[in-house]
GUKE-547170 format. One record per residue (C-alpha): residue number from 1; residue in three letters; y, x, z. Coordinates in Angstrom, 2 decimals. Layout:
BEGIN
{num:NUM&residuo:ALA&y:Y&x:X&z:Z}
...
REM end
This chain:
BEGIN
{num:1&residuo:MET&y:100.22&x:42.85&z:61.39}
{num:2&residuo:LYS&y:102.27&x:45.78&z:60.06}
{num:3&residuo:ARG&y:104.26&x:43.45&z:57.59}
{num:4&residuo:PHE&y:104.98&x:41.11&z:60.47}
{num:5&residuo:ILE&y:106.31&x:43.65&z:62.69}
{num:6&residuo:GLU&y:108.53&x:44.98&z:59.89}
{num:7&residuo:LEU&y:109.94&x:41.47&z:59.06}
{num:8&residuo:ALA&y:110.85&x:40.75&z:62.70}
{num:9&residuo:ALA&y:112.58&x:44.25&z:62.94}
{num:10&residuo:LEU&y:114.66&x:43.35&z:60.10}
{num:11&residuo:SER&y:116.00&x:40.41&z:61.95}
{num:12&residuo:VAL&y:117.33&x:42.61&z:65.03}
{num:13&residuo:ALA&y:118.83&x:45.31&z:62.60}
{num:14&residuo:ILE&y:118.09&x:48.11&z:65.09}
{num:15&residuo:LEU&y:117.24&x:51.57&z:64.26}
{num:16&residuo:ILE&y:116.78&x:54.44&z:66.52}
{num:17&residuo:VAL&y:116.17&x:57.90&z:65.14}
{num:18&residuo:ALA&y:115.16&x:61.02&z:67.61}
{num:19&residuo:GLY&y:115.70&x:64.55&z:66.35}
{num:20&residuo:GLN&y:113.22&x:67.42&z:66.80}
{num:21&residuo:HIS&y:114.03&x:70.91&z:67.06}
{num:22&residuo:PRO&y:112.19&x:74.22&z:67.85}
{num:23&residuo:ALA&y:111.88&x:74.98&z:71.42}
{num:24&residuo:PRO&y:112.15&x:78.33&z:73.23}
{num:25&residuo:ALA&y:109.30&x:80.45&z:74.04}
{num:26&residuo:GLN&y:107.50&x:79.49&z:77.20}
{num:27&residuo:THR&y:104.71&x:81.55&z:79.16}
{num:28&residuo:PRO&y:101.66&x:80.60&z:77.75}
{num:29&residuo:SER&y:98.94&x:79.26&z:80.01}
{num:30&residuo:MET&y:95.52&x:79.52&z:79.96}
{num:31&residuo:SER&y:93.27&x:77.49&z:77.49}
{num:32&residuo:GLY&y:90.58&x:75.06&z:78.72}
{num:33&residuo:GLY&y:88.34&x:76.39&z:76.28}
{num:34&residuo:PRO&y:87.14&x:75.09&z:72.84}
{num:35&residuo:VAL&y:87.33&x:71.41&z:72.15}
{num:36&residuo:ASP&y:84.76&x:68.94&z:70.88}
{num:37&residuo:PRO&y:85.62&x:68.42&z:67.30}
{num:38&residuo:ALA&y:85.06&x:64.64&z:67.76}
{num:39&residuo:ILE&y:87.70&x:64.49&z:70.39}
{num:40&residuo:VAL&y:90.32&x:66.14&z:68.16}
{num:41&residuo:GLU&y:89.06&x:63.79&z:65.38}
{num:42&residuo:ASP&y:89.92&x:60.58&z:67.41}
{num:43&residuo:LEU&y:93.40&x:62.13&z:68.46}
{num:44&residuo:VAL&y:93.92&x:62.77&z:64.74}
{num:45&residuo:ALA&y:92.89&x:59.28&z:63.97}
{num:46&residuo:ALA&y:94.98&x:57.91&z:66.70}
{num:47&residuo:ASN&y:98.18&x:59.29&z:65.05}
{num:48&residuo:ARG&y:97.08&x:57.81&z:61.76}
{num:49&residuo:VAL&y:96.26&x:54.49&z:62.99}
{num:50&residuo:LEU&y:99.28&x:54.00&z:64.70}
{num:51&residuo:ALA&y:101.35&x:55.10&z:61.57}
{num:52&residuo:ASP&y:99.04&x:52.71&z:59.39}
{num:53&residuo:GLU&y:99.87&x:49.75&z:61.89}
{num:54&residuo:GLY&y:103.58&x:50.34&z:61.60}
{num:55&residuo:VAL&y:103.85&x:51.37&z:65.45}
{num:56&residuo:LEU&y:104.89&x:55.00&z:64.59}
{num:57&residuo:ASP&y:106.91&x:55.95&z:61.40}
{num:58&residuo:ALA&y:107.95&x:59.65&z:61.08}
{num:59&residuo:TYR&y:108.82&x:59.73&z:64.80}
{num:60&residuo:GLY&y:107.03&x:58.97&z:67.90}
{num:61&residuo:HIS&y:103.71&x:60.74&z:69.30}
{num:62&residuo:VAL&y:100.29&x:60.15&z:71.00}
{num:63&residuo:SER&y:98.39&x:62.19&z:73.40}
{num:64&residuo:MET&y:94.95&x:62.49&z:74.87}
{num:65&residuo:ARG&y:93.84&x:64.19&z:78.33}
{num:66&residuo:ASP&y:91.44&x:67.25&z:77.80}
{num:67&residuo:PRO&y:87.98&x:65.42&z:79.04}
{num:68&residuo:ARG&y:87.06&x:68.88&z:80.30}
{num:69&residuo:ASN&y:90.05&x:69.90&z:81.96}
{num:70&residuo:PRO&y:92.38&x:67.35&z:83.54}
{num:71&residuo:SER&y:95.01&x:69.53&z:83.80}
{num:72&residuo:ARG&y:95.45&x:69.89&z:80.26}
{num:73&residuo:TYR&y:96.33&x:67.56&z:77.49}
{num:74&residuo:MET&y:96.42&x:67.52&z:73.51}
{num:75&residuo:MET&y:98.95&x:66.62&z:71.13}
{num:76&residuo:SER&y:99.99&x:67.40&z:67.40}
{num:77&residuo:ARG&y:102.68&x:69.80&z:66.90}
{num:78&residuo:SER&y:106.04&x:68.09&z:65.82}
{num:79&residuo:LEU&y:104.88&x:66.56&z:62.52}
{num:80&residuo:ALA&y:104.99&x:63.15&z:61.14}
{num:81&residuo:PRO&y:102.19&x:61.19&z:62.68}
{num:82&residuo:ILE&y:100.73&x:60.01&z:59.21}
{num:83&residuo:LEU&y:100.23&x:63.78&z:58.48}
{num:84&residuo:VAL&y:98.50&x:64.82&z:61.37}
{num:85&residuo:SER&y:95.20&x:66.78&z:60.71}
{num:86&residuo:ALA&y:92.81&x:68.61&z:63.28}
{num:87&residuo:SER&y:94.59&x:71.97&z:62.77}
{num:88&residuo:ASP&y:98.01&x:70.48&z:63.79}
{num:89&residuo:ILE&y:96.58&x:69.66&z:67.42}
{num:90&residuo:MET&y:97.89&x:71.58&z:70.32}
{num:91&residuo:GLU&y:96.79&x:72.32&z:74.10}
{num:92&residuo:PHE&y:99.48&x:71.93&z:76.66}
{num:93&residuo:ASP&y:99.22&x:72.06&z:80.20}
{num:94&residuo:LEU&y:100.82&x:69.59&z:82.39}
{num:95&residuo:ASP&y:104.19&x:71.18&z:82.41}
{num:96&residuo:SER&y:104.09&x:70.78&z:78.86}
{num:97&residuo:THR&y:103.75&x:74.25&z:78.20}
{num:98&residuo:PRO&y:101.50&x:75.14&z:75.31}
{num:99&residuo:VAL&y:98.58&x:77.15&z:75.53}
{num:100&residuo:ASP&y:98.83&x:78.88&z:72.23}
{num:101&residuo:GLN&y:102.23&x:77.91&z:70.60}
{num:102&residuo:ARG&y:101.83&x:80.10&z:67.64}
{num:103&residuo:GLY&y:105.35&x:79.49&z:66.37}
{num:104&residuo:ARG&y:104.61&x:75.89&z:65.81}
{num:105&residuo:LEU&y:107.51&x:73.14&z:66.51}
{num:106&residuo:MET&y:106.82&x:70.78&z:69.38}
{num:107&residuo:TYR&y:107.86&x:67.56&z:70.08}
{num:108&residuo:LEU&y:111.10&x:67.65&z:72.35}
{num:109&residuo:GLU&y:109.74&x:64.58&z:74.31}
{num:110&residuo:ARG&y:106.52&x:66.02&z:75.13}
{num:111&residuo:PHE&y:107.54&x:65.85&z:78.75}
{num:112&residuo:ILE&y:106.77&x:62.10&z:78.57}
{num:113&residuo:HIS&y:103.09&x:62.83&z:78.16}
{num:114&residuo:GLY&y:103.08&x:65.83&z:80.68}
{num:115&residuo:GLU&y:104.67&x:64.19&z:83.66}
{num:116&residuo:ILE&y:102.88&x:60.77&z:82.96}
{num:117&residuo:TYR&y:99.40&x:62.25&z:83.04}
{num:118&residuo:LYS&y:100.82&x:64.35&z:86.42}
{num:119&residuo:ALA&y:101.80&x:60.89&z:88.31}
{num:120&residuo:ARG&y:98.57&x:58.94&z:86.90}
{num:121&residuo:PRO&y:95.08&x:60.49&z:87.29}
{num:122&residuo:ASP&y:93.60&x:57.22&z:85.79}
{num:123&residuo:VAL&y:95.72&x:57.50&z:82.39}
{num:124&residuo:ASN&y:94.06&x:59.66&z:79.61}
{num:125&residuo:SER&y:96.05&x:58.80&z:76.82}
{num:126&residuo:VAL&y:99.54&x:58.03&z:76.16}
{num:127&residuo:VAL&y:101.60&x:56.74&z:73.13}
{num:128&residuo:HIS&y:105.17&x:56.82&z:72.50}
{num:129&residuo:CYS&y:106.85&x:54.85&z:69.99}
{num:130&residuo:HIS&y:110.42&x:53.63&z:68.78}
{num:131&residuo:THR&y:108.73&x:50.30&z:67.09}
{num:132&residuo:PRO&y:111.86&x:48.32&z:66.29}
{num:133&residuo:SER&y:110.18&x:44.82&z:67.56}
{num:134&residuo:PHE&y:110.22&x:46.23&z:71.35}
{num:135&residuo:LEU&y:113.92&x:47.02&z:71.04}
{num:136&residuo:PRO&y:115.35&x:43.95&z:71.92}
{num:137&residuo:PHE&y:113.34&x:43.74&z:75.04}
{num:138&residuo:CYS&y:114.45&x:47.37&z:75.92}
{num:139&residuo:VAL&y:118.25&x:46.13&z:75.67}
{num:140&residuo:CYS&y:118.28&x:42.67&z:76.98}
{num:141&residuo:GLN&y:116.84&x:41.28&z:80.33}
{num:142&residuo:VAL&y:114.74&x:38.59&z:78.73}
{num:143&residuo:GLY&y:111.21&x:39.84&z:79.61}
{num:144&residuo:LEU&y:108.74&x:40.95&z:77.27}
{num:145&residuo:ARG&y:105.59&x:38.49&z:78.15}
{num:146&residuo:PRO&y:102.01&x:37.92&z:76.93}
{num:147&residuo:ILE&y:102.04&x:35.38&z:74.23}
{num:148&residuo:TYR&y:98.21&x:35.43&z:73.56}
{num:149&residuo:HIS&y:94.87&x:36.61&z:74.66}
{num:150&residuo:MET&y:95.39&x:40.06&z:72.65}
{num:151&residuo:SER&y:98.24&x:40.95&z:74.65}
{num:152&residuo:GLY&y:96.94&x:39.94&z:78.15}
{num:153&residuo:PHE&y:97.51&x:43.68&z:79.54}
{num:154&residuo:LEU&y:101.25&x:42.37&z:79.34}
{num:155&residuo:GLY&y:100.39&x:40.28&z:82.34}
{num:156&residuo:ARG&y:99.99&x:43.36&z:84.23}
{num:157&residuo:GLY&y:103.65&x:43.91&z:84.17}
{num:158&residuo:VAL&y:106.17&x:45.42&z:82.06}
{num:159&residuo:ALA&y:108.08&x:48.62&z:83.88}
{num:160&residuo:ARG&y:111.53&x:49.16&z:82.45}
{num:161&residuo:PHE&y:113.25&x:52.89&z:82.15}
{num:162&residuo:GLU&y:117.03&x:53.27&z:82.42}
{num:163&residuo:ILE&y:117.93&x:57.15&z:81.39}
{num:164&residuo:ARG&y:120.82&x:56.80&z:83.50}
{num:165&residuo:ASP&y:119.24&x:56.60&z:86.80}
{num:166&residuo:PHE&y:117.90&x:59.89&z:86.25}
{num:167&residuo:ALA&y:120.41&x:61.97&z:84.66}
{num:168&residuo:ALA&y:123.61&x:63.30&z:86.06}
{num:169&residuo:GLU&y:125.77&x:62.94&z:82.81}
{num:170&residuo:ALA&y:125.52&x:60.90&z:79.47}
{num:171&residuo:THR&y:122.13&x:61.93&z:77.26}
{num:172&residuo:ASP&y:120.93&x:61.96&z:73.82}
{num:173&residuo:MET&y:118.41&x:59.23&z:75.15}
{num:174&residuo:LEU&y:115.40&x:61.83&z:74.62}
{num:175&residuo:VAL&y:113.11&x:62.33&z:77.54}
{num:176&residuo:SER&y:113.50&x:66.10&z:76.68}
{num:177&residuo:ASN&y:113.15&x:67.76&z:80.01}
{num:178&residuo:PRO&y:110.68&x:67.65&z:83.18}
{num:179&residuo:GLU&y:113.29&x:65.56&z:85.37}
{num:180&residuo:LEU&y:113.31&x:63.11&z:82.67}
{num:181&residuo:GLY&y:109.82&x:62.96&z:82.05}
{num:182&residuo:LYS&y:109.31&x:62.56&z:85.96}
{num:183&residuo:GLY&y:111.86&x:59.79&z:86.22}
{num:184&residuo:LEU&y:109.89&x:57.81&z:83.22}
{num:185&residuo:ALA&y:106.43&x:58.27&z:84.78}
{num:186&residuo:LYS&y:108.19&x:56.93&z:88.10}
{num:187&residuo:SER&y:109.62&x:53.79&z:86.36}
{num:188&residuo:LEU&y:106.26&x:53.17&z:84.61}
{num:189&residuo:GLY&y:104.87&x:53.13&z:88.08}
{num:190&residuo:ASP&y:101.19&x:51.46&z:88.06}
{num:191&residuo:LYS&y:102.05&x:49.48&z:85.06}
{num:192&residuo:GLN&y:100.45&x:50.32&z:81.49}
{num:193&residuo:ILE&y:103.97&x:49.93&z:79.49}
{num:194&residuo:VAL&y:107.25&x:50.76&z:80.02}
{num:195&residuo:LEU&y:110.48&x:49.87&z:77.81}
{num:196&residuo:MET&y:113.07&x:52.71&z:77.29}
{num:197&residuo:ARG&y:116.88&x:51.32&z:76.98}
{num:198&residuo:GLY&y:118.09&x:51.99&z:73.81}
{num:199&residuo:HIS&y:115.11&x:53.89&z:72.79}
{num:200&residuo:GLY&y:111.56&x:52.64&z:72.48}
{num:201&residuo:ALA&y:108.20&x:52.18&z:74.53}
{num:202&residuo:THR&y:105.72&x:54.25&z:75.97}
{num:203&residuo:MET&y:101.96&x:52.83&z:76.73}
{num:204&residuo:ALA&y:99.13&x:54.36&z:78.84}
{num:205&residuo:GLY&y:95.58&x:54.20&z:78.69}
{num:206&residuo:GLN&y:92.29&x:54.77&z:80.45}
{num:207&residuo:SER&y:91.25&x:56.39&z:77.06}
{num:208&residuo:VAL&y:92.97&x:57.16&z:73.61}
{num:209&residuo:LYS&y:91.21&x:53.87&z:72.37}
{num:210&residuo:HIS&y:92.81&x:51.57&z:75.04}
{num:211&residuo:ALA&y:96.42&x:53.20&z:74.68}
{num:212&residuo:VAL&y:96.58&x:52.56&z:70.81}
{num:213&residuo:PHE&y:95.34&x:49.17&z:71.32}
{num:214&residuo:ARG&y:98.07&x:48.21&z:73.78}
{num:215&residuo:ALA&y:100.73&x:49.76&z:71.44}
{num:216&residuo:ILE&y:99.64&x:47.70&z:68.61}
{num:217&residuo:TYR&y:99.29&x:44.25&z:70.32}
{num:218&residuo:GLY&y:102.06&x:45.37&z:72.17}
{num:219&residuo:ALA&y:104.46&x:45.61&z:69.50}
{num:220&residuo:LEU&y:102.94&x:42.54&z:67.81}
{num:221&residuo:ASN&y:103.41&x:40.66&z:71.03}
{num:222&residuo:ALA&y:107.02&x:41.58&z:70.70}
{num:223&residuo:ALA&y:107.29&x:40.21&z:67.22}
{num:224&residuo:VAL&y:105.76&x:37.17&z:67.74}
{num:225&residuo:GLN&y:107.77&x:36.51&z:71.01}
{num:226&residuo:LEU&y:111.20&x:36.95&z:69.05}
{num:227&residuo:GLU&y:109.91&x:34.33&z:66.39}
{num:228&residuo:ALA&y:108.66&x:31.88&z:69.03}
{num:229&residuo:MET&y:111.93&x:32.06&z:71.20}
{num:230&residuo:ARG&y:113.71&x:31.07&z:67.96}
{num:231&residuo:LEU&y:111.81&x:27.77&z:67.91}
{num:232&residuo:GLY&y:112.68&x:26.85&z:71.06}
{num:233&residuo:GLU&y:110.90&x:26.82&z:74.72}
{num:234&residuo:VAL&y:107.57&x:29.29&z:74.89}
{num:235&residuo:THR&y:104.48&x:28.51&z:76.76}
{num:236&residuo:TYR&y:103.06&x:32.13&z:78.12}
{num:237&residuo:LEU&y:99.87&x:32.76&z:79.32}
{num:238&residuo:SER&y:99.51&x:32.32&z:82.93}
{num:239&residuo:ASP&y:98.96&x:35.40&z:84.94}
{num:240&residuo:GLU&y:95.26&x:34.45&z:85.59}
{num:241&residuo:GLU&y:94.93&x:34.03&z:81.76}
{num:242&residuo:ALA&y:96.40&x:37.18&z:81.06}
{num:243&residuo:LEU&y:94.30&x:39.28&z:83.24}
{num:244&residuo:LYS&y:90.92&x:37.82&z:81.95}
{num:245&residuo:GLY&y:92.28&x:38.35&z:78.44}
{num:246&residuo:ALA&y:92.90&x:41.80&z:79.32}
{num:247&residuo:GLU&y:89.75&x:42.21&z:80.96}
{num:248&residuo:ILE&y:87.78&x:41.15&z:78.04}
{num:249&residuo:ASN&y:89.55&x:43.31&z:75.69}
{num:250&residuo:ASP&y:89.38&x:46.45&z:77.36}
{num:251&residuo:ARG&y:85.64&x:45.66&z:77.64}
{num:252&residuo:PHE&y:85.25&x:45.34&z:73.66}
{num:253&residuo:VAL&y:88.02&x:47.78&z:72.42}
{num:254&residuo:ASP&y:85.51&x:49.66&z:70.42}
{num:255&residuo:ARG&y:85.56&x:46.66&z:68.12}
{num:256&residuo:SER&y:88.88&x:47.28&z:67.01}
{num:257&residuo:TRP&y:89.07&x:51.06&z:67.46}
{num:258&residuo:THR&y:86.12&x:51.65&z:65.04}
{num:259&residuo:LEU&y:87.74&x:49.79&z:62.36}
{num:260&residuo:TRP&y:90.99&x:51.05&z:62.61}
{num:261&residuo:LYS&y:89.63&x:54.53&z:62.89}
{num:262&residuo:LEU&y:87.38&x:54.05&z:59.85}
{num:263&residuo:GLU&y:90.29&x:52.86&z:57.93}
{num:264&residuo:ALA&y:92.82&x:55.39&z:58.62}
{num:265&residuo:LEU&y:90.30&x:58.45&z:58.10}
{num:266&residuo:ALA&y:89.14&x:56.85&z:54.67}
{num:267&residuo:LYS&y:92.68&x:57.81&z:53.49}
{num:268&residuo:LYS&y:92.45&x:61.43&z:54.06}
REM end
């Protein structure tokens, strides 16, 4: 799958690179307490799985709401996802303020995560990526639609985020403050994926397994859809077919997650 996405990406010749810089010191929040090592391991695995599958490269990030405390979430320090280990995981409040920064660099776009968690109590994991196969659908009015049952969640709707609607002046396209994060969360609404013009995509899930699944199969659907559109008229899933596919995939997400996690962590 990774190779297929890469080949499709070459055909559109689009590359967006987002910078990362030190953030100013912030007043720390109180910690929610020690985290189960198994939870941290899942978040580390999510970073590596998404890198292995070509959804994340040196950039992009994945987070998980703290299962002990819904007002906290966990995410790596600013680091290429394939390099993330347990010691890199940081705790944040929903304002995206670190609990224990210790001089570590943070992702500039952490506000994507905190503001979605604020707006969506049902969301427990968020993935943000710049996967090239998504980008044509971010800048064109052609809709990203479900090609096959594995991407049935797209039948629940695909949101769009136009950063100019939430900024008083031109930006660097990064969601690097709370106001833009709120705008992204508002644009996402009740959907599970939002396309960001000139930037990438963000996925939401009821668990880290579901968010990773949607990121991988959403990117693959985008690549396949681009190829299918070149051949001629495309027959997409009906709304009913897509929703039924999404339901079955949500039920059996452990099957793919177990495989991806095993393969990713075996490469330590």
